[in-house]
TORKOL-4160 file (C-alpha; in steps of 0.2 Angstrom, whole numbers, padded with zeros to 4 digits, m for minus):
94
<pt num="1" X="0378" Y="0494" Z="0323"/>
<pt num="2" X="0364" Y="0491" Z="0311"/>
<pt num="3" X="0375" Y="0492" Z="0297"/>
<pt num="4" X="0386" Y="0478" Z="0303"/>
<pt num="5" X="0370" Y="0467" Z="0305"/>
<pt num="6" X="0365" Y="0472" Z="0287"/>
<pt num="7" X="0382" Y="0465" Z="0281"/>
<pt num="8" X="0380" Y="0449" Z="0290"/>
<pt num="9" X="0362" Y="0446" Z="0285"/>
<pt num="10" X="0356" Y="0456" Z="0269"/>
<pt num="11" X="0338" Y="0452" Z="0274"/>
<pt num="12" X="0340" Y="0460" Z="0291"/>
<pt num="13" X="0328" Y="0474" Z="0294"/>
<pt num="14" X="0332" Y="0488" Z="0305"/>
<pt num="15" X="0316" Y="0485" Z="0315"/>
<pt num="16" X="0319" Y="0467" Z="0317"/>
<pt num="17" X="0324" Y="0462" Z="0335"/>
<pt num="18" X="0329" Y="0445" Z="0340"/>
<pt num="19" X="0330" Y="0442" Z="0359"/>
<pt num="20" X="0338" Y="0426" Z="0366"/>
<pt num="21" X="0334" Y="0427" Z="0384"/>
<pt num="22" X="0342" Y="0414" Z="0396"/>
<pt num="23" X="0334" Y="0414" Z="0413"/>
<pt num="24" X="0346" Y="0406" Z="0425"/>
<pt num="25" X="0338" Y="0398" Z="0441"/>
<pt num="26" X="0347" Y="0404" Z="0457"/>
<pt num="27" X="0350" Y="0394" Z="0472"/>
<pt num="28" X="0337" Y="0398" Z="0486"/>
<pt num="29" X="0324" Y="0403" Z="0472"/>
<pt num="30" X="0308" Y="0395" Z="0466"/>
<pt num="31" X="0307" Y="0382" Z="0452"/>
<pt num="32" X="0292" Y="0376" Z="0443"/>
<pt num="33" X="0289" Y="0357" Z="0439"/>
<pt num="34" X="0287" Y="0356" Z="0420"/>
<pt num="35" X="0284" Y="0338" Z="0416"/>
<pt num="36" X="0271" Y="0334" Z="0403"/>
<pt num="37" X="0258" Y="0327" Z="0415"/>
<pt num="38" X="0266" Y="0315" Z="0427"/>
<pt num="39" X="0275" Y="0318" Z="0444"/>
<pt num="40" X="0294" Y="0322" Z="0445"/>
<pt num="41" X="0303" Y="0310" Z="0455"/>
<pt num="42" X="0314" Y="0317" Z="0469"/>
<pt num="43" X="0329" Y="0305" Z="0473"/>
<pt num="44" X="0340" Y="0303" Z="0487"/>
<pt num="45" X="0356" Y="0308" Z="0477"/>
<pt num="46" X="0359" Y="0315" Z="0459"/>
<pt num="47" X="0356" Y="0300" Z="0447"/>
<pt num="48" X="0342" Y="0288" Z="0442"/>
<pt num="49" X="0351" Y="0274" Z="0451"/>
<pt num="50" X="0347" Y="0283" Z="0468"/>
<pt num="51" X="0331" Y="0278" Z="0477"/>
<pt num="52" X="0315" Y="0289" Z="0475"/>
<pt num="53" X="0311" Y="0299" Z="0491"/>
<pt num="54" X="0297" Y="0308" Z="0485"/>
<pt num="55" X="0287" Y="0316" Z="0471"/>
<pt num="56" X="0283" Y="0333" Z="0465"/>
<pt num="57" X="0267" Y="0336" Z="0454"/>
<pt num="58" X="0266" Y="0344" Z="0437"/>
<pt num="59" X="0265" Y="0362" Z="0440"/>
<pt num="60" X="0271" Y="0362" Z="0458"/>
<pt num="61" X="0282" Y="0377" Z="0463"/>
<pt num="62" X="0297" Y="0371" Z="0474"/>
<pt num="63" X="0313" Y="0378" Z="0481"/>
<pt num="64" X="0330" Y="0376" Z="0473"/>
<pt num="65" X="0343" Y="0373" Z="0487"/>
<pt num="66" X="0358" Y="0370" Z="0476"/>
<pt num="67" X="0365" Y="0363" Z="0459"/>
<pt num="68" X="0374" Y="0347" Z="0461"/>
<pt num="69" X="0378" Y="0349" Z="0442"/>
<pt num="70" X="0370" Y="0354" Z="0426"/>
<pt num="71" X="0358" Y="0340" Z="0426"/>
<pt num="72" X="0353" Y="0337" Z="0445"/>
<pt num="73" X="0348" Y="0350" Z="0457"/>
<pt num="74" X="0344" Y="0348" Z="0476"/>
<pt num="75" X="0326" Y="0354" Z="0479"/>
<pt num="76" X="0314" Y="0356" Z="0494"/>
<pt num="77" X="0296" Y="0352" Z="0491"/>
<pt num="78" X="0281" Y="0361" Z="0499"/>
<pt num="79" X="0281" Y="0347" Z="0513"/>
<pt num="80" X="0299" Y="0351" Z="0518"/>
<pt num="81" X="0307" Y="0335" Z="0510"/>
<pt num="82" X="0323" Y="0337" Z="0501"/>
<pt num="83" X="0331" Y="0327" Z="0487"/>
<pt num="84" X="0338" Y="0328" Z="0469"/>
<pt num="85" X="0328" Y="0331" Z="0453"/>
<pt num="86" X="0332" Y="0330" Z="0435"/>
<pt num="87" X="0334" Y="0349" Z="0430"/>
<pt num="88" X="0327" Y="0347" Z="0413"/>
<pt num="89" X="0310" Y="0346" Z="0421"/>
<pt num="90" X="0312" Y="0362" Z="0432"/>
<pt num="91" X="0311" Y="0380" Z="0426"/>
<pt num="92" X="0314" Y="0396" Z="0436"/>
<pt num="93" X="0299" Y="0405" Z="0442"/>
<pt num="94" X="0300" Y="0424" Z="0438"/>
């Protein structure tokens, strides 16, 4: 196998190891709010045209209920309120 890598990239060193780890959030799991500093809006439906029904603070860990699509996830905050958040601002908790 290492010989194949050497043919693809002549600068490849056998002790080089590159890992591309993709962690997927699972429904029912916990996700962390990763906004820069501000709160994350929780909306009635999946879209910025939907009314805001709550907010989750930067650093909060909340529950992922389901994924409406790749961009909008249904979540439950620590007060039990449910709504949709933009998934770009959420990361799975290990």
